[in-house]
Each structure stands twice: as C-alpha cells, then as structure tokens.
C-alpha positions as CSV (number, residue, x, y, z in Angstrom):
1,M,-18.8,-16.7,-24.2
2,Q,-16.8,-14.0,-22.4
3,M,-15.6,-11.2,-24.6
4,D,-11.9,-10.4,-24.6
5,K,-11.2,-7.1,-22.7
6,Q,-9.5,-4.2,-24.4
7,I,-6.2,-3.7,-22.6
8,L,-5.0,-0.1,-22.0
9,S,-1.6,0.7,-20.6
10,L,-1.8,2.9,-17.5
11,G,1.0,4.6,-15.6
12,F,0.9,6.3,-12.2
13,S,3.2,6.9,-9.3
14,P,3.6,4.6,-6.2
15,C,2.7,7.5,-3.9
16,P,-0.3,6.9,-1.6
17,N,-2.5,9.4,-3.4
18,D,-2.2,7.6,-6.7
19,T,-2.4,4.0,-5.4
20,F,-5.4,5.1,-3.3
21,I,-7.1,6.5,-6.4
22,F,-6.4,3.6,-8.7
23,D,-6.6,0.6,-6.3
24,A,-10.2,-0.3,-7.0
25,L,-9.8,0.2,-10.7
26,V,-6.7,-2.0,-11.2
27,N,-7.4,-4.6,-8.6
28,G,-10.9,-5.8,-9.7
29,K,-12.8,-4.0,-6.9
30,I,-15.1,-2.3,-9.3
31,D,-16.5,-3.6,-12.6
32,T,-14.4,-2.2,-15.5
33,G,-16.6,-3.9,-18.1
34,N,-14.9,-4.4,-21.4
35,L,-11.7,-2.7,-20.3
36,G,-8.5,-4.1,-18.6
37,F,-5.4,-2.2,-17.6
38,D,-1.7,-3.0,-18.0
39,V,-0.3,-1.1,-15.1
40,V,3.2,0.4,-14.6
41,L,4.2,2.4,-11.5
42,D,7.1,4.9,-11.6
43,D,8.1,8.4,-10.4
44,V,6.4,11.3,-12.0
45,Q,9.4,12.6,-13.9
46,T,9.8,9.2,-15.6
47,L,6.1,9.3,-16.4
48,N,6.5,12.9,-17.8
49,E,9.3,11.6,-20.1
50,W,7.1,8.7,-21.2
51,A,4.3,11.1,-21.9
52,L,6.6,13.2,-24.1
53,A,7.3,10.0,-26.0
54,G,3.6,8.9,-26.1
55,K,4.5,5.6,-24.5
56,L,1.3,4.9,-22.5
57,H,-2.4,5.0,-23.3
58,I,-3.3,6.6,-20.0
59,T,-0.8,8.3,-17.6
60,K,-0.3,10.5,-14.6
61,L,1.8,13.5,-15.4
62,S,2.8,16.9,-14.1
63,Y,0.7,19.7,-15.3
64,G,3.9,21.5,-16.0
65,V,4.5,19.2,-19.0
66,L,1.0,19.3,-20.3
67,P,1.5,21.9,-23.1
68,L,4.2,19.7,-24.6
69,V,1.9,16.6,-25.0
70,L,-1.4,18.1,-26.1
71,Q,-1.0,16.8,-29.7
72,Q,-1.3,13.2,-28.3
73,Y,-3.2,13.5,-25.0
74,R,-6.4,14.9,-23.5
75,V,-6.9,15.6,-19.8
76,L,-9.4,13.4,-17.9
77,N,-11.7,15.1,-15.4
78,S,-10.9,12.5,-12.7
79,G,-7.7,11.6,-10.9
80,S,-6.0,15.0,-10.6
81,A,-3.8,16.3,-7.7
82,L,-5.0,19.9,-7.4
83,G,-5.9,22.1,-4.5
84,R,-5.0,24.9,-2.1
85,G,-2.0,24.7,0.3
86,V,-0.7,21.6,-1.6
87,G,2.3,23.2,-3.4
88,P,5.9,22.1,-3.3
89,L,8.2,23.4,-0.5
90,L,11.6,24.9,-0.8
91,I,13.8,23.7,2.1
92,S,17.3,24.1,3.4
93,K,19.6,22.8,6.1
94,E,19.9,26.1,7.9
95,A,17.0,27.7,9.8
96,G,16.1,31.2,8.7
97,R,18.4,31.0,5.6
98,A,17.1,32.9,2.5
99,F,17.6,31.4,-0.9
100,D,20.2,33.3,-3.0
101,A,19.1,32.8,-6.6
102,A,22.4,34.1,-7.9
103,K,24.7,31.8,-5.9
104,D,22.8,28.8,-4.4
105,T,22.3,25.5,-6.1
106,V,18.9,24.0,-5.8
107,A,17.7,20.4,-6.4
108,I,14.5,20.1,-8.4
109,P,12.4,16.9,-8.8
110,G,12.5,16.9,-12.6
111,E,12.7,19.5,-15.4
112,H,9.1,19.2,-16.6
113,T,7.5,19.0,-13.1
114,T,5.0,21.5,-11.9
115,A,7.3,21.9,-8.9
116,N,10.0,23.3,-11.3
117,L,7.5,25.6,-12.9
118,L,6.3,27.0,-9.5
119,F,9.8,27.4,-8.2
120,S,10.8,29.3,-11.4
121,L,7.8,31.6,-11.0
122,A,8.9,32.4,-7.4
123,Y,12.6,32.6,-8.2
124,P,12.9,33.4,-11.9
125,N,16.6,34.4,-11.8
126,T,17.9,31.1,-10.4
127,V,21.2,30.2,-12.0
128,K,22.1,26.8,-10.6
129,K,19.6,23.9,-10.8
130,I,20.1,20.2,-10.4
131,Y,17.4,17.7,-11.4
132,M,17.0,14.5,-9.4
133,R,14.4,12.1,-8.2
134,Y,12.1,13.6,-5.7
135,D,13.1,11.0,-3.0
136,Q,16.8,11.9,-3.2
137,I,16.4,15.6,-2.6
138,E,16.3,15.6,1.2
139,Q,19.5,13.7,1.4
140,A,21.2,16.1,-1.1
141,V,20.3,19.0,1.1
142,L,21.4,17.2,4.3
143,T,24.8,16.3,2.8
144,G,25.4,19.8,1.5
145,Q,25.4,18.7,-2.2
146,V,22.9,21.5,-2.7
147,A,22.0,24.6,-0.7
148,A,18.3,24.0,-1.1
149,G,15.8,21.6,-2.4
150,V,12.2,21.6,-3.8
151,I,10.3,18.7,-2.1
152,I,7.0,17.1,-3.1
153,H,4.9,14.1,-2.1
154,E,5.5,12.6,1.3
155,N,8.7,14.5,1.9
156,R,6.7,17.6,2.9
157,F,5.6,15.5,6.0
158,T,9.0,14.2,6.9
159,Y,11.6,17.0,6.3
160,R,11.3,18.5,9.7
161,A,12.0,15.2,11.4
162,K,15.3,15.1,9.4
163,G,16.4,18.5,10.7
164,L,15.5,20.4,7.6
165,H,13.8,23.8,7.5
166,L,11.2,25.5,5.4
167,V,12.4,28.4,3.2
168,T,9.3,29.1,1.0
169,E,6.0,27.5,0.4
170,L,6.0,27.7,-3.4
171,G,2.3,27.2,-3.9
172,N,1.6,30.4,-1.9
173,Y,3.1,32.6,-4.7
174,W,0.8,30.9,-7.3
175,E,-2.3,31.3,-5.2
176,Q,-1.6,34.9,-4.3
177,Q,-0.9,35.9,-7.9
178,T,-3.7,34.0,-9.6
179,G,-6.3,33.2,-7.0
180,H,-6.5,29.7,-8.5
181,P,-5.9,26.4,-6.7
182,I,-2.6,24.7,-7.5
183,P,-2.7,22.2,-10.4
184,L,0.0,19.7,-9.6
185,G,-0.6,16.6,-11.6
186,G,-3.4,15.1,-13.8
187,I,-4.4,12.0,-15.7
188,V,-4.3,12.1,-19.5
189,I,-5.4,9.7,-22.2
190,Q,-4.4,9.4,-25.8
191,K,-6.6,11.3,-28.2
192,D,-6.7,8.5,-30.8
193,I,-8.6,6.2,-28.3
194,P,-12.4,6.4,-29.2
195,L,-14.1,9.1,-27.3
196,S,-16.6,6.7,-25.7
197,I,-13.6,4.8,-24.2
198,Q,-12.0,8.0,-23.0
199,Q,-15.3,8.9,-21.2
200,Q,-15.6,5.3,-19.9
201,V,-12.1,5.5,-18.3
202,D,-12.9,8.9,-16.9
203,G,-16.0,7.5,-15.2
204,L,-14.2,4.4,-13.9
205,I,-11.5,6.5,-12.2
206,A,-14.2,8.5,-10.5
207,Q,-15.9,5.2,-9.3
208,S,-12.5,4.0,-8.1
209,I,-12.1,7.2,-6.0
210,V,-15.6,6.8,-4.5
211,Y,-14.8,3.2,-3.6
212,A,-11.6,4.2,-1.9
213,F,-13.3,6.9,0.2
214,D,-16.1,4.5,1.1
215,H,-13.4,2.3,2.8
216,Y,-11.3,5.1,4.2
217,P,-9.5,5.6,6.6
218,Q,-8.7,1.9,6.2
219,L,-5.6,1.6,4.1
220,S,-5.6,-1.2,1.5
221,D,-2.8,-3.7,1.0
222,Y,-2.1,-2.1,-2.3
223,V,-1.5,1.4,-0.8
224,R,0.7,-0.1,1.9
225,A,2.7,-2.3,-0.5
226,H,3.9,0.6,-2.5
227,A,4.4,3.1,0.3
228,Q,7.6,1.2,1.3
229,E,8.6,2.1,4.8
230,M,6.3,5.1,5.1
231,E,4.4,5.3,8.4
232,E,0.6,4.9,8.2
233,A,0.1,8.4,9.6
234,V,2.2,9.8,6.7
235,M,0.2,7.7,4.2
236,R,-3.0,9.2,5.5
237,Q,-1.6,12.8,5.5
238,H,-0.6,12.2,1.9
239,I,-4.0,11.1,0.9
240,D,-5.8,13.8,2.9
241,L,-3.7,16.5,1.3
242,Y,-3.7,15.4,-2.3
243,V,-7.0,13.5,-2.9
244,N,-10.0,15.8,-2.7
245,D,-13.1,16.9,-4.6
246,F,-10.9,18.1,-7.5
247,S,-9.5,14.5,-7.7
248,H,-13.0,13.2,-8.2
249,H,-14.0,15.8,-10.7
250,L,-12.0,18.9,-11.9
251,G,-15.1,21.0,-12.4
252,P,-15.0,24.5,-13.8
253,A,-12.6,25.8,-11.0
254,G,-10.1,22.9,-11.6
255,R,-10.2,23.3,-15.4
256,A,-9.7,27.1,-15.1
257,A,-6.6,26.5,-12.9
258,V,-5.1,24.1,-15.4
259,L,-5.7,26.6,-18.3
260,R,-4.2,29.4,-16.3
261,L,-1.1,27.3,-15.6
262,M,-0.8,26.6,-19.3
263,A,-1.2,30.3,-20.1
264,V,1.6,31.1,-17.7
265,Q,3.8,28.7,-19.7
266,G,3.0,30.5,-22.9
267,A,0.4,28.1,-24.3
268,T,-2.0,30.1,-26.5
269,E,-3.9,27.5,-28.5
270,M,-5.7,25.2,-26.1
271,P,-8.7,23.7,-27.8
272,D,-10.1,20.3,-26.9
273,I,-7.7,19.6,-24.0
274,F,-10.3,18.0,-21.6
275,V,-12.3,14.9,-22.2
276,P,-15.9,16.0,-22.8
277,E,-18.2,15.0,-20.1
278,I,-21.2,12.8,-20.7
279,N,-24.3,14.9,-20.6
C-alpha cells in the first residue's frame, strides 16, 4: 500500500534561475520520497509579503526581508541566488546622467527586496522612491515616470536594447565595502516543520540542481513555459549568472555573506538561522 505523501507549500519566482533549480523537484524528475509539493509561482516582492505573513511552508525570498521573518523561518543551504557581479543595476534614460538623490525619483522592485537595501546603501539620502513590480521598471524609466530605476532578473540583459543606460552597478558598492559576495535571495522553510524534513528538503533541492546541470544547456519545457517571451539566450544568461556553486550549497562563505547583510540591517541576535547540515 502506497503511503500518502506529506504535502508542503512551496513558492518561487517564474524567473529562469528558479524554474531551473526547482524543475526536477516539482515535476517528478527526482525521487522526493514521502514529500510532495503544492507549488505557487509569483514575483519576489509578493513572496516577501507572503513570508512576512508566514503563508508558505517553503519559499524564495529576498535576503533583504530575512531579519523580519526569522521567528518563523530558517534558511536552507540550497537554492540561493548569491555571487559576485550579480547585483542590481541602477539605470536611466540618459547616457552619462548621474543620479541626484535629493531630486530624482527612482523605481525600486519592492520595499523589502535586497535590491532596495543595496540601493539604499549606495544612495542613503534618496528622497523619492516608488515601489513597483520588477518587470514594470524599464517602461517607467522609458516613459519618464521616474528618472531612474533599479533593475533585477532578466532586465539586466535587456535594458541596453531598449535604449536605457547604466548609472551604477549597485553590487559593486557592497563587494568593495564588505569583500563578501552579494546575497540576493534564498530559500527558507518554516521552523515548526520537523528538522529531519527540513534537512530532507534541503537535500532534495540540491539534487534538483544537480539534475538540472546534468541536462544543461538544454532548457526544459518548464523553464521555457514560465519565461514567457524571453529569448533562449537571455534564459541561459539568467541561469549562468544566478545559479552557481552557492546555489547548490551556501557553504561558509555564503553563510558569512548572509550574516553580514543582516548585520548591516541592524540584526544583532542571529541564532539558528540556517538549517543544520547532516553530518
């Protein structure tokens, strides 16, 4: 008799890096044992808001929101978007135009995003911010609704073709000041789930990533389906930039970067924030 699976809710973005990571896990390409997943895909700011409300068992979130959810969630060692040269970009419509923090309005992809945190570190005196979905920011800059925008995800590969120009690579400030890689987003799991299940999920995500790379550079139907009208070259650029060794396993350097980001945000008590690894 087949035992019923324990179903866990799981949220991540439709961006190619996330669908690449989770494809094998959620589509039966690896053996998940006694676990099943109820999957929801949405933009990262929505996932951040749901994390604040404790809505999902497992979710992608911005590391910028992590200090606010540590009562409920613990960080998995697998699934993160973290690295060097991966930070958000500040762009404008005019080439060579400096950003005026006192006068210019900037579009940000969500209040609790790591992008907002990194922008605020580089431009701490900015007065006028507008929060909007990441995929609306390029258009807001093009139409003059805002003087500048902070872009993430695939937009960093498409903005030049739309006639937009780089003002600042915001991750550079973080790397120069701290020496750490940039912690963009991670996967968290509710603390009240048994530790053995937390560790099992951690291992399954790592297996899913290994499966994905074993079949790369082929792009699965799952990645393609959620990439909408994105060109294949952009999908691969996205995966190549955001899925790396830190995604498979944070390791000491990745965990140190996450802790430093939290310290910058004023977090002082940080016990037990990562899922313990199986020895």
